[in-house]
N, C-alpha and C positions, 0 to 999 in steps of 0.2 A: 346446858346453855349453848344454842346454836353459835356457828362461826359466821362472821359478816362475809356475805357475798362479794369476793373482788372481782370486779368487772374484767371481762377478757377483751382482747383486742378488738373483737368483732361488735361488742356492744359501745366501745369507745369510737370505733368507725362510724356507728351508726348515728351517734350525736353530732360527730363533726359533718357528715354527708348531710344532714338536715340543715345545719348550721349554713354550708356552701350554698345550699340550693334556696337560701331565704335572701332575696334581694335587699332586704333592710340591714342586714348585717355587713359590718365593717370589719377590717383588719383587727381594730381595736376591740370589738366584740370576741372575734375570733380569739385572740390572744388571752383574754381574760378567761373565756371557756376551756382553752385549752390548759390554762395553769389550773383551774379547778378540776378538771377530768384527770390530771397530773396527780394532783392533791388526793384527789379520791384513790386513784390507783395505788398510791403509796401507802395510803391508811388501809387499804383493804376495802374500801365503801364503794358503793355504786348508786345509793340515793341520797343518802344523808353524810355531808363533808364537813369536816370542821376546818375553818378557813379563817385566816387574818388577812387584814389589807396588805401589811407589808409583805408577806408571803407571796400573794397573788401578783402585787406589783413588782415584785424581784422578777418572778418567774415569766411575767408575761412582758416584761421589759418596758413597762409603763412608768415614767418618771415623775410624773406631777399628779397631785391627789385630785384637782378638779378633772383631770381626764379621766383618771380612775373611777370616781364618782358618777362621771356622766354617761359612760358605757356600761358601768356595771347597773346603775339604775335602769337604762334602757333594756337591758337583758331581763330584769325584773318585770318591766311594763311589757315587754313582747312575751312573757311568760316561760320564758325558759327556765327561769329559777325562782325560788323563794328564798329569802333571806331572813334568817332568825338571828337577830344580834344578841350578844352577849355583852352585858354593860358591867360584867364583873371581869376585872383584868385578870383574874386567875383561871377563867374558861374561854375558851374559843368560841367564836359565833359559827353558825352552822348555814351551809347553802343546801337546799333540796332541790335536786334536779327534777325537772318535770317530766314524767316518763311518759304521759299524754301527748307531749309535744313531739316525741321522738316518732311514736309509734303511730301516729296520725299519716 
């Protein structure tokens, strides 16, 4: 069984640079993406990352659920992430980073 590929600093920076160059991205988008990338780094994952709304909100310093949902949805609509919800409280939802978006 293969080990998950932990993203290195260069891969994380490539994501952040793409976000910073996109005029549609606000500080709230960047905060959510940074939180997701940090979770992925800690999990040793670079493509599919297990997430929870509570943890992303805490790490991104977003305090209201409507703000979180608005900017998280916009990241999906812009094509940066795909979201696979888990409706089972025993399993975390997943965010899939769009690799094509970064390599364009």
